[in-house]
ROTORLUM-363799 format. One record per residue (C-alpha): residue number from 1; residue in one letter; x, z, y. Coordinates in pm, whole numbers, plus 50000, padded with zeros to 5 digits. Layout:
ROTORLUM-363799
NODE   pos   code       u       w       v
NODE   NUM      A       X       Z       Y
...
This chain:
ROTORLUM-363799
NODE   pos   code       u       w       v
NODE     1      X   50000   50000   50000
NODE     2      X   50130   49902   50344
NODE     3      X   50051   50148   50625
NODE     4      X   50108   50079   50994
NODE     5      X   50148   50406   51185
NODE     6      X   50080   50402   51560
NODE     7      X   50219   50692   51760
NODE     8      X   50499   50742   51510
NODE     9      X   50709   50948   51753
NODE    10      X   50438   51208   51821
NODE    11      X   50395   51543   51650
NODE    12      X   50168   51421   51371
NODE    13      X   50319   51073   51349
NODE    14      X   50673   51201   51310
NODE    15      X   50564   51435   51030
NODE    16      X   50394   51148   50848
NODE    17      X   50720   50951   50869
NODE    18      X   50917   51256   50756
NODE    19      X   50696   51374   50471
NODE    20      X   50530   51069   50315
NODE    21      X   50758   50998   50022
NODE    22      X   50516   50816   49793
NODE    23      X   50691   50509   49643
NODE    24      X   50355   50331   49629
NODE    25      X   50316   50349   50008
NODE    26      X   50532   50177   50268
NODE    27      X   50497   50321   50619
NODE    28      X   50586   50101   50915
NODE    29      X   50629   50324   51222
NODE    30      X   50531   50190   51563
NODE    31      X   50544   50341   51911
NODE    32      X   50422   50241   52255
NODE    33      X   50737   50031   52289
NODE    34      X   50606   49812   52007
NODE    35      X   50252   49783   52144
NODE    36      X   50047   49967   52405
NODE    37      X   49707   50040   52252
NODE    38      X   49537   49955   52582
NODE    39      X   49670   49598   52550
NODE    40      X   49443   49436   52294
NODE    41      X   49655   49124   52251
NODE    42      X   49979   49313   52182
NODE    43      X   49801   49542   51936
NODE    44      X   49651   49243   51756
NODE    45      X   49993   49075   51730
NODE    46      X   50156   49391   51597
NODE    47      X   49890   49442   51330
NODE    48      X   49885   49076   51231
NODE    49      X   50264   49071   51193
NODE    50      X   50273   49396   50992
NODE    51      X   49993   49284   50754
NODE    52      X   49895   49644   50669
NODE    53      X   49628   49761   50432
NODE    54      X   49568   50065   50655
NODE    55      X   49638   50135   51022
NODE    56      X   49671   50501   51125
NODE    57      X   49612   50559   51496
NODE    58      X   49758   50891   51612
NODE    59      X   49790   50783   51977
NODE    60      X   49596   50980   52236
NODE    61      X   49576   51085   52598
NODE    62      X   49531   51459   52540
NODE    63      X   49649   51641   52852
NODE    64      X   49322   51812   52938
NODE    65      X   49377   51884   53310
NODE    66      X   49497   51528   53367
NODE    67      X   49196   51397   53175
NODE    68      X   48962   51583   53410
NODE    69      X   49149   51451   53713
NODE    70      X   49179   51096   53579
NODE    71      X   48895   51023   53337
NODE    72      X   48951   50649   53370
NODE    73      X   49296   50671   53211
NODE    74      X   49172   50915   52949
NODE    75      X   48895   50677   52844
NODE    76      X   49118   50369   52862
NODE    77      X   49383   50514   52630
NODE    78      X   49152   50694   52389
NODE    79      X   48836   50483   52379
NODE    80      X   48955   50133   52466
NODE    81      X   49278   50195   52275
NODE    82      X   49093   50312   51967
NODE    83      X   48856   50016   51983
NODE    84      X   49145   49770   52023
NODE    85      X   49318   49911   51716
NODE    86      X   49002   49926   51505
NODE    87      X   48897   49572   51593
NODE    88      X   49244   49427   51533
NODE    89      X   49266   49610   51200
NODE    90      X   48928   49470   51094
NODE    91      X   49034   49120   51191
NODE    92      X   49344   49167   50973
NODE    93      X   49138   49297   50676
NODE    94      X   49283   49647   50721
NODE    95      X   49114   49985   50726
NODE    96      X   49170   50228   51014
NODE    97      X   49236   50600   51015
NODE    98      X   49156   50738   51361
NODE    99      X   49271   51088   51456
NODE   100      X   49009   51287   51647
NODE   101      X   48968   51646   51762
NODE   102      X   48776   51972   51740
NODE   103      X   48693   51922   52108
NODE   104      X   48405   51691   52013
NODE   105      X   48212   52017   51959
NODE   106      X   48078   52245   52232
NODE   107      X   48175   52581   52077
NODE   108      X   47822   52722   52061
NODE   109      X   47839   52759   51684
NODE   110      X   48009   53075   51558
NODE   111      X   48090   52953   51207
NODE   112      X   48328   52669   51121
NODE   113      X   48213   52324   51226
NODE   114      X   48158   52084   50937
NODE   115      X   48187   51707   50933
NODE   116      X   47815   51641   50982
NODE   117      X   47754   51892   51262
NODE   118      X   47618   51755   51588
NODE   119      X   47877   51670   51850
NODE   120      X   47859   51775   52213
NODE   121      X   48167   51786   52433
NODE   122      X   48221   52018   52729
NODE   123      X   48506   51828   52897
NODE   124      X   48627   51474   52964
NODE   125      X   48873   51467   52677
NODE   126      X   48611   51571   52422
NODE   127      X   48366   51317   52559
NODE   128      X   48628   51044   52532
NODE   129      X   48699   51133   52170
NODE   130      X   48328   51121   52081
NODE   131      X   48315   50771   52227
NODE   132      X   48635   50682   52041
NODE   133      X   48485   50789   51708
NODE   134      X   48171   50584   51767
NODE   135      X   48348   50267   51880
NODE   136      X   48601   50283   51596
NODE   137      X   48317   50307   51345
NODE   138      X   48140   50016   51513
NODE   139      X   48450   49796   51530
NODE   140      X   48572   49863   51178
NODE   141      X   48333   49964   50897
NODE   142      X   48639   50052   50685
NODE   143      X   48716   50355   50898
NODE   144      X   48811   50716   50846
NODE   145      X   48779   50967   51131
NODE   146      X   49010   51267   51086
NODE   147      X   48936   51562   51314
NODE   148      X   49219   51809   51371
NODE   149      X   49272   52112   51594
NODE   150      X   49541   52296   51790
NODE   151      X   49829   52074   51683
NODE   152      X   50190   52188   51688
NODE   153      X   50480   52026   51507
NODE   154      X   50856   51995   51494
NODE   155      X   50857   51700   51734
NODE   156      X   50668   51883   52008
NODE   157      X   50415   51716   52234
NODE   158      X   50568   51480   52490
NODE   159      X   50248   51475   52694
NODE   160      X   50244   51854   52728
NODE   161      X   50615   51934   52752
NODE   162      X   50636   52081   52403
NODE   163      X   50365   52269   52216
NODE   164      X   50200   52610   52234
NODE   165      X   50456   52774   52005
NODE   166      X   50750   52641   52205
NODE   167      X   50583   52747   52530
NODE   168      X   50524   53102   52408
NODE   169      X   50882   53138   52287
NODE   170      X   51019   53005   52616
NODE   171      X   50805   53245   52818
NODE   172      X   50910   53538   52598
NODE   173      X   51278   53462   52643
NODE   174      X   51234   53433   53019
NODE   175      X   51120   53795   53016
NODE   176      X   50803   53755   53221
NODE   177      X   50463   53902   53131
NODE   178      X   50249   53661   52928
NODE   179      X   49871   53626   52963
NODE   180      X   49679   53449   52686
NODE   181      X   49306   53411   52641
NODE   182      X   49151   53621   52366
NODE   183      X   48797   53482   52364
NODE   184      X   48870   53120   52269
NODE   185      X   48882   53094   51889
NODE   186      X   49026   52791   51711
NODE   187      X   49248   52703   51414
NODE   188      X   49601   52611   51531
NODE   189      X   49742   52371   51276
NODE   190      X   50095   52272   51177
NODE   191      X   50110   51891   51176
NODE   192      X   50322   51901   50859
NODE   193      X   50022   52047   50675
NODE   194      X   49798   51769   50808
NODE   195      X   50048   51496   50719
NODE   196      X   50076   51615   50360
NODE   197      X   49699   51649   50317
NODE   198      X   49638   51307   50470
NODE   199      X   49854   51122   50217
NODE   200      X   49617   51148   49915
NODE   201      X   49318   51084   50142
NODE   202      X   49465   50753   50259
NODE   203      X   49588   50665   49911
NODE   204      X   49239   50723   49767
NODE   205      X   49065   50514   50032
NODE   206      X   48841   50790   50169
NODE   207      X   48602   50670   50441
NODE   208      X   48371   50843   50686
NODE   209      X   48473   51167   50859
NODE   210      X   48686   51457   50739
NODE   211      X   48829   51773   50894
NODE   212      X   49195   51861   50839
NODE   213      X   49268   52192   51008
NODE   214      X   49416   52526   50913
NODE   215      X   49187   52761   50725
NODE   216      X   49049   53060   50908
NODE   217      X   49041   53102   51281
NODE   218      X   49212   53306   51549
NODE   219      X   49213   53348   51923
NODE   220      X   49501   53201   52121
NODE   221      X   49607   53561   52195
NODE   222      X   49615   53642   51824
NODE   223      X   49815   53327   51759
NODE   224      X   50064   53416   52033
NODE   225      X   50105   53768   51890
NODE   226      X   50181   53620   51547
NODE   227      X   50441   53386   51698
NODE   228      X   50623   53680   51857
NODE   229      X   50598   53892   51541
NODE   230      X   50749   53621   51323
NODE   231      X   51020   53549   51580
NODE   232      X   51106   53918   51614
NODE   233      X   51026   53923   51986
NODE   234      X   50838   54189   52181
NODE   235      X   50737   54048   52517
NODE   236      X   50465   54199   52731
NODE   237      X   50159   54013   52602
NODE   238      X   49827   54064   52779
NODE   239      X   49489   53958   52643
NODE   240      X   49261   53808   52908
NODE   241      X   48921   53647   52904
NODE   242      X   48867   53284   52989
NODE   243      X   48698   53393   53312
NODE   244      X   48994   53613   53406
NODE   245      X   49239   53335   53326
NODE   246      X   49047   53109   53564
NODE   247      X   49122   52791   53371
NODE   248      X   49051   52474   53571
NODE   249      X   48829   52318   53303
NODE   250      X   48581   52415   53035
NODE   251      X   48689   52439   52673
NODE   252      X   48485   52516   52362
NODE   253      X   48491   52892   52303
NODE   254      X   48482   52841   51925
NODE   255      X   48620   52528   51759
NODE   256      X   48726   52628   51408
NODE   257      X   48688   52336   51168
NODE   258      X   48565   52370   50812
NODE   259      X   48519   52096   50555
NODE   260      X   48290   51996   50273
NODE   261      X   48478   51675   50190
NODE   262      X   48844   51758   50125
NODE   263      X   49044   52055   49997
NODE   264      X   49102   52312   50275
NODE   265      X   49446   52350   50426
NODE   266      X   49651   52669   50414
NODE   267      X   49571   52948   50659
NODE   268      X   49682   52921   51021
NODE   269      X   49925   53207   50961
NODE   270      X   50088   53032   50663
NODE   271      X   50122   52711   50864
NODE   272      X   50286   52901   51149
NODE   273      X   50531   53075   50918
NODE   274      X   50628   52739   50771
NODE   275      X   50682   52592   51118
NODE   276      X   50901   52882   51225
NODE   277      X   51113   52855   50909
NODE   278      X   51163   52482   50960
NODE   279      X   51206   52484   51338
NODE   280      X   51426   52793   51359
NODE   281      X   51581   52839   51013
NODE   282      X   51840   53088   51138
NODE   283      X   51595   53301   51335
NODE   284      X   51257   53312   51167
NODE   285      X   51147   53609   50964
NODE   286      X   50850   53595   50732
NODE   287      X   50656   53896   50843
């Protein structure tokens, strides 16, 4: 099976390249330098030349404050980009795997969201990803939507200057007090865990929608406390509410993802411990 991977230098894309070692699958990595997803013609040429059986689109505009300030760019990259990829894949007789997000949900539910739960976004980014899901399905009937949450990986996030784990460790080592919201509950997920779980899904030709996210849920404050515990750091960590934090945009207060379609991933704590061992092999404990 030939797989064309778009966004191969991102957190999830780089882990797919690193961890997919199935001799029956050949992964061709591609980045924005190879084709900008907003340019339909360049995307079509790239896919036609690669002749893949499956195209995986991990590209996204996911900086939430920038998305609120510039919804046009957010929709162009996510929605138009997703549609360009899906349509070009269909024209080339290829399936598409489109990465989506927990932010398609509004957070009103207090138990894990399942694949068939109704979507309702509370910010521009989530709205764009709902539209992306719908247009990808329309453009390519051989589609798989994979919703993920709270991504962090060895490559870091170029669009956010790292990831949440890296940010917390940097703040701790700077010695300043750290304030983290304690009333937003999600499932932060190591992209290595997603990459490994995605391999059999793609190999088996699963279609429709699935959730690949860490099992269980935690607040961002709880996640930060676990990061410091594993790293052996003791910064001054303060729990604050979303209202006290005065964030510039609305986020779902609960966005834990469950699944009825695929085996669940390891717990968020196990994924974090794995990340710390791999990212900082000389420093990480396994508390």
